[in-house]
Each structure stands twice: as C-alpha cells, then as structure tokens.
Residue, then its C-alpha position, 0 to 999 in steps of 0.5 A: m677452224c670450224s665447220q658447221p654441218n646444215h643440210n637445210m641452210t637457213r638465210e637468218q643462219l647464213k647471215a648470222a655465220a655473217a654478223r660475226g666478222i670471221p672468214f669463212k667456206i660456205l659448201m655446197a652440196d656437190g663439194n665446191y665451196h665460195w669463199v667469205p672473207s668479210p661480211d661486206c662480200i656477202g649478200f641476201p636479196p629480200n624474198h629470195k631462196y639465194v645469196m650472193v656471195f662477191n668476189d675480188s674482181g668485182g663479179h658475185t655468184f648466185l647461191e640457192l640457200e636449197k644447195v649450201v651444206d654447212l660453214e667452216f669459218f677459220i679462227p686465226e692462230p692467237k699470235l705469239p709475242 
C-alpha cells in the first residue's frame, strides 16, 4: 500500500493516478473512501470540480475535488514461484 497525502487534490492528479492502472482508494475529508479498482471506474466530466466513481452495481458517486484528501494505492505482492 502506498499513500500520497495531498490536501489540494486536482483533476490532473486523479487522472494520473487512474492512468497508472493500479487499484486505489480515494480518501475523503469526512473519513469515507471510494474504491477505484480500474481506470474504467472513474470519470472526469469536462470543466467540473468533481469526479465520478462507478460501482459494481452500475451506480455512481460524485466526489467534490476539494474534499479529496489522499490516495492509497494497492500494489499487489509479487507471486512466489
């Protein structure tokens, strides 16, 4: 697990995080988090101050960028032969 603390998250930082292709959590100021298992599970509407995170049941949540405080990446352990 890798954490990148940042109290001023930008769209560009979230886009870069998604582009890595590594599952991650978006941590919110209220202590909640939103799981992003793949780049297909996050959307970036143009010219908005929020992102959309899609869930397994086909729904979505709007996240205000100003309330995003951290990202946690989940890097899989290497498999032993």
